C-alpha positions in Angstrom: -203.6 111.5 -108.9 -199.8 111.5 -108.9 -199.8 109.7 -105.6 -201.8 106.8 -107.0 -199.5 106.4 -110.0 -196.5 106.4 -107.7 -198.0 103.6 -105.6 -198.9 101.6 -108.7 -195.3 102.0 -110.0 -193.8 100.7 -106.7 -196.1 97.7 -106.8 -195.1 96.8 -110.3 -191.4 97.0 -109.4 -191.9 94.9 -106.4 -193.6 92.2 -108.4 -190.8 92.3 -111.0 -188.2 92.0 -108.3 -190.0 89.1 -106.7 -190.2 87.3 -110.1 -186.5 87.7 -110.6 -185.4 86.5 -107.1 -184.2 82.8 -107.0 -185.7 80.4 -104.5 -183.3 80.0 -101.5 -185.2 77.3 -99.5 -183.7 73.8 -100.0 -186.2 71.3 -101.4 -187.4 68.8 -98.8 -186.3 65.2 -99.1 -189.0 62.9 -100.2 -190.3 60.8 -97.2 -188.9 57.3 -96.9 -191.7 54.9 -98.0 -192.9 52.6 -95.3 -192.4 49.0 -96.4 -194.4 46.0 -95.2 -192.9 44.4 -92.1 -190.1 41.8 -92.5 -191.7 39.7 -89.7 -191.5 36.0 -90.1 -189.4 36.4 -93.3 -186.4 36.9 -90.9 -185.5 33.4 -89.8 -182.5 34.3 -87.7 -179.4 36.5 -87.7 -176.9 38.5 -85.6 -175.4 41.9 -85.3 -171.7 43.1 -85.7 -171.3 43.8 -82.0 -173.1 43.0 -78.7 -173.7 46.6 -77.6 -174.1 50.1 -79.0 -174.7 53.7 -78.0 -177.8 55.6 -79.2 -177.0 57.1 -82.6 -174.5 54.3 -83.5 -175.0 52.3 -86.6 -175.7 48.6 -86.3 -174.7 46.2 -89.1 -177.3 43.5 -89.3 -176.8 40.0 -90.8 -180.1 38.3 -91.5 -181.2 34.9 -92.8 -184.3 34.8 -95.0 -186.0 32.2 -97.1 -186.7 34.7 -99.9 -185.4 38.0 -101.2 -187.4 41.2 -100.5 -187.2 44.7 -99.2 -189.1 45.2 -95.9 -189.4 47.1 -92.7 -187.3 45.6 -89.9 -188.9 46.0 -86.5 -186.9 46.6 -83.3 -188.6 45.8 -80.0 -187.7 46.5 -76.4 -187.5 43.7 -73.8 -191.2 43.9 -73.0 -192.2 43.5 -76.7 -193.0 47.2 -77.4 -192.1 48.4 -80.9 -189.2 50.9 -80.6 -188.6 51.8 -84.2 -188.5 50.4 -87.8 -185.8 50.5 -90.5 -186.0 49.5 -94.1 -183.6 46.7 -95.2 -183.1 44.1 -98.0 -183.2 40.5 -96.9 -182.3 37.3 -98.8 -181.1 33.7 -98.3 -177.6 33.4 -96.9 -174.9 30.8 -96.9 -173.1 29.8 -93.7 -169.3 29.8 -93.3 -168.4 26.2 -94.1 -165.3 26.0 -91.9 -165.9 25.9 -88.1 -168.8 28.4 -88.1 -169.0 28.2 -84.2 -165.4 29.6 -84.1 -165.2 31.7 -87.3 -168.7 33.1 -87.3 -171.4 32.5 -89.9 -170.0 35.0 -92.4 -173.4 36.2 -93.6 -173.4 39.1 -96.0 -174.5 42.3 -94.3 -178.0 43.5 -94.9 -177.0 47.1 -94.3 -176.4 49.5 -91.5 -179.3 50.6 -89.3 -178.7 53.9 -87.5 -180.1 53.8 -84.0 -182.3 56.8 -82.9 -180.3 59.2 -80.8 -183.2 59.3 -78.4 -183.2 55.5 -77.8 -183.0 54.7 -74.1 -180.6 52.1 -72.8 -181.9 48.6 -72.7 -182.1 45.2 -74.3 -183.6 45.2 -77.8 -184.6 42.4 -80.1 -184.8 42.5 -83.9 -188.1 41.0 -85.0 -188.2 39.6 -81.4 -185.4 37.2 -82.3 -182.0 38.8 -82.5 -180.7 40.5 -79.3 -178.5 43.5 -78.9 -177.8 46.0 -76.2 -178.0 49.8 -76.1 -175.8 51.5 -73.6 -176.3 54.8 -71.9 -174.0 57.7 -72.8 -175.0 59.7 -69.7 -174.7 59.3 -65.9 -177.0 56.6 -64.5 -178.0 55.2 -61.2 -177.7 51.5 -61.9 -175.7 49.5 -64.5 -177.0 46.1 -65.4 -174.6 43.6 -66.9 -176.2 41.2 -69.4 -174.4 37.8 -69.4 -173.5 37.7 -73.1 -170.4 35.6 -72.5 -172.4 32.8 -70.8 -175.0 32.9 -73.6 -172.2 32.6 -76.1 -170.5 29.7 -74.3 -173.8 27.7 -74.2 -174.7 28.6 -77.8 -174.7 25.5 -80.1 -175.3 27.5 -83.2 -173.0 26.3 -85.9 -172.5 22.9 -84.3 -170.5 23.4 -81.2 -170.4 25.3 -77.9 -168.0 25.2 -74.9 -169.8 22.2 -73.5 -170.2 19.8 -76.4 -169.2 16.3 -75.1 -165.7 15.2 -76.2 -165.3 18.1 -78.6 -165.9 21.4 -76.7 -164.9 24.4 -78.6 -162.2 26.6 -76.9 -163.2 29.6 -79.1 -166.7 30.6 -79.8 -167.8 33.5 -82.1 -170.2 36.3 -81.3 -170.9 36.6 -85.0 -173.5 33.8 -85.2 -177.2 33.4 -84.3 -178.2 32.5 -80.8 -179.8 29.0 -80.7 -182.4 30.0 -78.0 -180.7 28.0 -75.2 -182.2 28.2 -71.7 -179.2 30.3 -70.6 -180.6 33.2 -72.5 -183.8 33.2 -70.5 -182.1 33.0 -67.1 -182.5 36.7 -66.5 -185.5 37.6 -68.6 -187.8 38.1 -65.6 -185.4 40.7 -64.1 -185.0 42.5 -67.4 -188.7 42.9 -67.8 -189.1 44.1 -64.2 -186.2 46.7 -64.1 -188.2 49.3 -66.2 -190.8 49.4 -63.4 -188.3 50.8 -61.0 -189.5 54.4 -60.8 -187.0 57.3 -60.7 -184.0 55.0 -61.2 -182.0 55.5 -64.4 -180.7 52.2 -65.7 -177.7 51.6 -68.0 -177.4 48.2 -69.7 -174.0 46.8 -70.9 -172.7 43.5 -72.1 -169.9 41.4 -70.5 -167.3 42.6 -72.9 -168.1 46.2 -72.0 -166.8 45.5 -68.5 -163.3 45.7 -70.0 -164.0 49.4 -70.6 -164.4 51.1 -67.3 -166.0 54.2 -68.9 -169.1 52.1 -69.8 -170.2 51.9 -66.1 -167.9 54.1 -64.0 -170.5 56.9 -63.7 -173.2 54.6 -62.1 -173.5 54.2 -58.4 -174.6 50.5 -58.4 -173.7 47.7 -60.7 -176.0 44.6 -61.0 -174.7 41.2 -62.2 -177.6 39.2 -63.3 -178.6 35.7 -64.5 -175.7 33.2 -64.8 -172.6 35.4 -65.2 -170.0 32.7 -65.4 -167.3 33.9 -67.8 -165.1 36.9 -66.9 -161.9 38.4 -68.3 -159.2 39.6 -66.0 -159.7 43.2 -67.0 -163.4 42.9 -66.2 -162.6 41.6 -62.8 -160.1 44.3 -62.2 -162.7 47.0 -63.2 -165.4 45.4 -61.0 -163.0 45.5 -58.0 -162.0 49.0 -58.9 -165.7 50.1 -58.9 -166.1 48.6 -55.4 -162.8 49.9 -54.1 -163.9 53.4 -55.1 -166.8 53.2 -52.8 -169.6 52.2 -55.2 -171.8 49.2 -54.7 -172.9 46.0 -56.3 -175.9 43.7 -56.3 -175.2 40.2 -57.6 -178.4 38.5 -58.8 -176.4 35.6 -60.2 -174.9 32.3 -59.2 -171.8 30.4 -60.5 -170.4 33.9 -60.9 -166.8 34.5 -62.0 -166.2 30.8 -62.6 -164.0 30.8 -65.7 -161.4 33.3 -66.9 -161.7 34.2 -70.6 -159.9 36.3 -73.2 -161.2 37.8 -76.4 -159.8 37.7 -79.9 -158.0 40.9 -81.1 -161.2 41.9 -83.1 -163.3 41.2 -80.0 -165.6 39.1 -82.1 -165.0 35.8 -80.3 -164.4 34.5 -76.8 -161.6 32.2 -75.8 -161.8 29.7 -72.9 -159.7 26.5 -73.2 -160.6 25.3 -69.7 -157.3 23.5 -69.6 -154.0 25.3 -68.8 -151.9 22.8 -70.9 -154.0 23.3 -74.0 -154.1 27.1 -73.8 -151.3 28.6 -76.0 -151.2 31.8 -73.9 -147.7 32.0 -72.3 -148.7 34.2 -69.4 -149.8 31.9 -66.6 -152.0 34.6 -65.1 -154.1 34.7 -68.4 -154.7 31.0 -68.7 -158.4 30.4 -69.4 -159.1 28.1 -66.4 -161.2 28.3 -63.2 -160.7 31.5 -61.3 -160.4 29.6 -58.0 -157.2 27.9 -59.4 -154.3 29.2 -57.2 -152.1 29.7 -60.3 -154.3 32.7 -61.4 -153.6 34.4 -58.1 -157.1 35.9 -58.1 -159.7 33.9 -56.0 -163.3 34.6 -56.5 -163.9 35.0 -52.8 -161.7 38.1 -52.7 -164.1 39.9 -55.0 -167.6 38.8 -54.1 -167.3 36.7 -50.9 -168.8 33.5 -52.3 -168.1 31.0 -55.0 -169.5 27.9 -56.7 -167.1 25.5 -54.9 -168.7 26.4 -51.6 -172.3 26.7 -53.0 -172.7 23.8 -55.3 -175.7 22.4 -57.1 -179.1 23.0 -55.6 -181.4 20.8 -57.7 -179.6 17.5 -57.2 -180.2 15.1 -54.4 -179.5 17.0 -51.1 -180.9 17.8 -47.8 -182.0 21.3 -48.8 -185.4 23.0 -49.4 -185.0 24.6 -52.8 -185.0 28.1 -51.4 -183.4 30.4 -48.9 -184.0 29.7 -45.2 -184.0 33.2 -43.6 -181.5 33.8 -40.8 -182.2 37.3 -39.7 -185.8 38.5 -40.6 -185.1 41.9 -39.2 -182.3 42.6 -41.8 -182.9 45.9 -43.6 -183.0 44.1 -47.0 -186.1 42.2 -45.8 -188.1 45.2 -44.8 -191.8 45.0 -45.6 -191.9 41.2 -45.7 -192.8 40.3 -42.1 -190.7 37.1 -42.3 -189.9 34.8 -39.4 -186.5 33.2 -38.6 -186.3 29.9 -40.4 -189.0 30.8 -43.0 -188.2 29.7 -46.5 -188.4 31.8 -49.6 -188.9 29.4 -52.5 -186.1 29.7 -55.1 -185.4 26.4 -56.9 -181.7 27.0 -57.9 -179.5 24.8 -60.1 -176.2 26.5 -59.1 -175.5 28.3 -55.9 -172.5 30.3 -54.8 -171.6 29.9 -51.2 -169.5 31.8 -48.6 -166.9 30.0 -46.5 -168.4 28.7 -43.2 -167.1 27.2 -40.0 -169.9 25.0 -39.0 -173.4 25.5 -37.7 -174.9 27.3 -34.6 -177.2 25.6 -32.2 -180.2 26.6 -34.4 -178.8 24.9 -37.4 -177.7 28.1 -39.2 -174.2 28.3 -40.8 -171.6 30.5 -39.3 -169.7 32.6 -41.8 -165.9 32.2 -41.7 -164.2 35.5 -42.2 -160.9 34.4 -40.8 -159.1 34.4 -44.2 -161.1 37.1 -46.0 -161.1 39.6 -43.1 -163.9 41.7 -44.6 -164.9 44.8 -42.7 -168.5 43.4 -42.5 -169.9 40.1 -43.5 -173.5 39.1 -42.8 -175.7 36.1 -43.6 -179.3 36.7 -44.8 -180.3 33.2 -45.8 -179.0 29.8 -46.9 -179.8 26.5 -48.6 -178.1 23.1 -48.6 -176.7 21.7 -51.9 -174.2 19.2 -53.1 -171.0 19.0 -55.2 -168.7 16.1 -55.7 -170.6 13.9 -53.3 -170.2 16.5 -50.5 -172.8 18.7 -48.8 -172.4 22.4 -49.7 -174.1 25.6 -48.5 -175.6 28.1 -50.9 -175.6 31.6 -49.2 -177.3 34.9 -49.6 -174.9 37.4 -48.0 -173.9 41.1 -47.8 -170.4 42.3 -47.3 -168.1 45.3 -47.2 -164.4 44.5 -47.8 -163.0 47.7 -46.2 -164.3 50.7 -44.3 -164.0 52.8 -47.4 -165.1 50.3 -50.1 -168.6 49.8 -51.4 -171.1 47.2 -50.3 -171.9 44.0 -52.2 -175.2 42.2 -51.9 -174.7 38.7 -53.2 -177.8 36.6 -53.6 -175.7 33.6 -54.8 -178.4 32.0 -57.0 -178.4 31.6 -60.8 -182.2 31.5 -60.8 -182.8 34.8 -58.9 -183.6 36.7 -62.1 -185.6 33.8 -63.8 -189.1 32.6 -63.8 -188.2 30.5 -60.8 -187.2 33.6 -58.8 -188.3 37.2 -59.4 -190.8 36.0 -62.0 -192.4 33.2 -60.1 -196.0 33.2 -58.9 -194.8 31.7 -55.6 -192.1 33.9 -54.1 -191.7 36.4 -56.9 -193.2 39.3 -55.1 -190.9 38.7 -52.0 -187.9 38.5 -54.3 -188.9 41.7 -56.0 -189.2 43.5 -52.7 -185.8 42.3 -51.5 -184.2 43.3 -54.8 -185.8 46.7 -54.8 -184.8 47.2 -51.2 -181.2 46.5 -52.1 -181.1 48.8 -55.1 -182.9 51.7 -53.3 -180.9 51.4 -50.1 -177.6 51.2 -51.9 -178.4 54.2 -54.1 -179.5 56.2 -51.0 -176.7 55.1 -48.8 -179.2 53.8 -46.3 -178.5 51.1 -43.7 -177.9 47.7 -45.2 -176.3 45.7 -42.4 -178.2 44.7 -39.3 -175.6 46.2 -36.9 
């Protein structure tokens, strides 16, 4: 009987102690309500930078025809929804003074924190506004998205760097993209890259090339589309990458054509295209063509080919709108069973070409390595073009500058990554095979040259 009373007493004490103990578990935050999608209410817009790391905050500047709170959708390059963030959108007024130069000066619609798990890639806000997510870890391949060329051709705000008689020498990144064809010049490659199994890809913008840490831990760098505008620091870093024994694949034409600078805030690109008009006192930093001797940095020294030698491919010429294959047994062409002289269709508007010293008895150009003196220099294919009334030769080449430097595969075509190239129903599969061969072999250190 005493034992039962004792147990009852202990139980009452325990209950009283429990009632007097304060709750120590923090209350849970209420879930963020899911708003209806912004969708078509977002007319256009831009972000505060061209690229970010996972976990960074993106300031968005959005134009809308009405004011509302909604869920802003973020999609990857293949149109898959990556994540959604709630924002407030409203009508905006554009900067009234030279918006192409000074930016549109929209009010910010808030900061969107990127998920820390977001993989590197090209992303689109409501499938309209592009930005890049970089990788913070070691990767196999770094892809450089041609944001400078897109900005140069962007007429948003009234001017670009090509407007007749009134080209703008400074163009802002802080304005919407007008949807020019330059933006789609590499879409086919961007949609294809994710299919490369067991290859970790890092995506960066042109301006990121100024920061070597954004790509130094990759083993291969890919220049895609129409990558025309390069800063001196970007070129120095590219050459450093190759000199350190790493490799490059250039899926671009008219590459490294203009030198550019950036404003101090890095929110605009500068390219006067005329040494006399450029206020920069240092002659080595004048924003003119890289082939100009005054810059002391020829394009050929970096990538073995340039637009002066390659020219235009879709004007009146004696070519065949594609590459005529010189050596079908080249390792890059494995799996294609091509024949010498067979043509891979690739309608190209602008080619880069290597220096040549005539043609052999079969009508194939002979590479001229007398000035460049590369360790190895090999022709894969060529097409005939024109520039300034003269016949030019667009070339698909591979090269190694020194015994210890990396290898560069230079396709020389500004349409390689477009719907005319890797995305075409005609030769697209062949171009995919060549591109995959190049990437895989460069990563594995496999044989690239025929000899």
